[in-house]
C-alpha positions as MATLAB code, in Angstrom:
seq = 'XXXXXXXXXXXXXXXXXXXXXXXXXXXXXXXXXXXXXXXXXXXXXXXXXXXXXXXXXXXXXXXXXXXXXXXXXXXXXXXXXXXXXXXXXXXXXXXXXXXXXXXXXXXXXXXXXXXXXXXXXXXXXXXXXXXXXXXXXXXXXXXXXXXXXXXXXXXXXXXXXXXXXXXXXXXX';
ca = [
       9.904   22.041  -11.978;
      11.534   19.284  -13.844;
       9.665   15.653  -14.336;
      12.773   14.122  -15.068;
      13.837   11.289  -13.486;
      17.070    8.709  -12.865;
      16.529    4.891  -12.384;
      19.413    3.084  -11.231;
      19.131   -0.607  -10.926;
      20.488   -3.189   -9.189;
      20.644   -7.169   -9.179;
      21.042   -7.029   -5.164;
      18.094   -6.334   -2.358;
      21.410   -5.378   -0.695;
      22.659   -3.227   -2.395;
      19.144   -1.586   -3.224;
      18.987   -1.493    0.093;
      21.758    0.390    0.419;
      21.748    2.708   -1.791;
      17.746    3.709   -0.709;
      19.831    4.521    3.009;
      22.836    6.277    0.826;
      20.453    8.853   -1.003;
      17.384   10.142    1.088;
      21.113   10.158    3.472;
      22.093   12.529    0.926;
      18.601   14.525    0.694;
      17.739   13.403   -2.653;
      13.872   13.030   -3.339;
      12.967    9.313   -3.510;
      10.251    8.739   -5.411;
       9.310    4.810   -5.839;
      11.330    1.236   -5.735;
      10.440   -1.775   -7.726;
      11.461   -5.400   -6.930;
      11.262   -8.384   -7.800;
      10.124   -9.521   -4.633;
       9.183   -7.831   -1.616;
      11.970   -6.040    0.188;
      12.109   -5.697    3.703;
      13.148   -3.031    5.283;
      13.109   -1.037    1.836;
       9.349    1.059    3.424;
      12.051    2.398    6.356;
      14.978    2.465    4.075;
      12.359    5.222    2.015;
      11.367    6.870    4.901;
       7.455    5.859    4.042;
       5.228    6.543    6.843;
       2.557    3.245    7.996;
      -0.167    2.998    5.923;
      -3.576    4.067    7.131;
      -5.178    0.467    5.111;
      -5.771   -1.112    8.708;
      -7.157    1.779   10.127;
      -9.452    1.811    6.969;
      -9.933   -1.848    6.949;
     -10.725   -1.436   11.200;
     -13.999    1.358   10.302;
     -15.207   -0.720    8.055;
     -15.290   -3.968   10.362;
     -16.952   -1.846   12.693;
     -19.172   -0.568   10.338;
     -19.980   -3.632    9.868;
     -20.221   -5.260   12.848;
     -22.576   -2.739   15.214;
     -24.939   -2.634   11.595;
     -26.065   -6.425   11.506;
     -26.395   -5.958   15.644;
     -27.989   -3.416   15.126;
     -30.436   -4.851   12.266;
     -30.143   -8.498   14.384;
     -31.787   -6.176   17.253;
     -34.008   -4.668   15.178;
     -35.836   -6.862   13.179;
     -35.874   -9.650   16.361;
     -36.650   -7.588   18.905;
     -39.168   -4.126   17.263;
     -40.116   -5.011   14.348;
     -41.008   -7.905   14.216;
     -40.480   -9.991   17.733;
     -41.295  -13.594   17.641;
     -42.036  -15.687   21.529;
     -40.423  -19.382   20.725;
     -40.099  -20.846   24.196;
     -40.109  -17.991   25.951;
     -36.727  -16.835   25.021;
     -35.582  -13.604   24.609;
     -36.056  -11.595   21.984;
     -32.986   -9.574   22.264;
     -30.475  -12.690   23.012;
     -26.760  -10.769   21.940;
     -25.136  -13.905   21.799;
     -27.112  -14.435   19.125;
     -26.266  -12.762   17.115;
     -22.220  -12.581   18.045;
     -21.992  -14.832   14.695;
     -23.631  -13.004   12.117;
     -22.161   -9.805   12.810;
     -18.330  -11.229   12.749;
     -18.903  -12.039    9.439;
     -20.183   -8.575    8.173;
     -17.470   -7.233    9.961;
     -15.227   -9.512    8.387;
     -17.196   -8.854    4.484;
     -17.463   -5.530    4.976;
     -13.757   -5.327    6.716;
     -12.620   -7.064    3.167;
     -14.301   -5.523    0.532;
     -12.961   -2.202    2.163;
     -10.135   -2.616    1.988;
      -9.838   -3.584   -1.680;
     -11.867   -0.505   -2.541;
     -10.404    1.692   -0.765;
      -6.952    0.429   -2.425;
      -7.472    0.516   -5.603;
      -8.953    4.249   -4.808;
      -5.948    4.816   -3.607;
      -3.185    3.343   -6.141;
      -6.017    4.807   -9.202;
      -6.080    1.466  -10.308;
      -9.447    1.694  -12.403;
     -10.564   -1.672  -14.291;
      -9.180   -0.778  -18.586;
      -6.335    1.622  -16.990;
      -3.333    1.328  -18.655;
       0.178   -0.098  -17.310;
       2.563    2.115  -16.869;
       5.951    0.493  -17.494;
       9.184    2.899  -15.671;
      11.719   -0.785  -16.383;
      11.547   -3.089  -18.776;
      13.700   -5.433  -16.114;
      11.774   -4.387  -12.396;
       9.632   -6.761  -11.641;
      11.733   -9.471  -13.523;
      15.013   -9.514  -12.182;
      16.156   -6.291  -11.003;
      15.964   -4.188   -7.844;
      15.272   -0.327   -9.808;
      14.835    2.754   -7.899;
      13.844    6.189   -8.869;
      15.317    9.269   -7.586;
      13.773   12.362   -8.232;
      16.084   15.417  -10.831;
      13.611   18.147   -9.494;
      16.070   20.090   -7.578;
      18.118   22.547  -10.162;
      21.383   21.563   -8.043;
      21.304   18.172   -8.579;
      23.705   16.888  -11.511;
      23.568   13.773  -12.803;
      26.902   12.480  -13.796;
      27.830   12.897  -10.232;
      24.951   10.902   -8.603;
      26.149    8.065  -11.017;
      29.299    7.823   -9.565;
      27.440    8.481   -6.283;
      25.458    5.120   -7.276;
      28.123    3.472   -8.495;
      30.242    2.608   -5.231;
      26.271    0.718   -4.191;
      27.029   -1.429   -7.376;
      24.977   -0.556   -9.804;
      24.622   -2.072  -13.392;
      22.271    0.468  -15.087;
      21.139    4.662  -14.622;
      18.742    5.969  -16.867;
      17.505    9.264  -17.071;
      13.212    8.843  -18.035;
      10.647   11.157  -18.493;
       7.125   11.024  -16.198;
];
């Protein structure tokens, strides 16, 4: 298996989107796309699945809310019940604001840590620059050359249809 990739850079996002759709329809494997800003529809053009980060956020938030509700009920009703003016010990409406805050806190921390874990962004990690102008003013499509039938000159000719500015081969 080859670890070589073909980098195709474009000046406009429309060219990148059209090239991404065409490359995917041709059956070539797209590894990544680098853009200076978020491009609407690029994830669909690349054929990416929806992110599971929303589920991580939901589960962390529910864990925080239910854990805080249990903790407040346990402390106010079981461990240390105090009778204040005849009010009930297990009053749910008074527990909701703090449980909501715990849900927001754990959802935020869980999402950030899950994102760092999936992206492999560890403290002190050195950046790997694929293309120097990729996030400055160019749109770059990274195509895998692992297929034995992949022919670089024919791929470059194919990408000329989409106003490719530059193509280059790199090892990963």
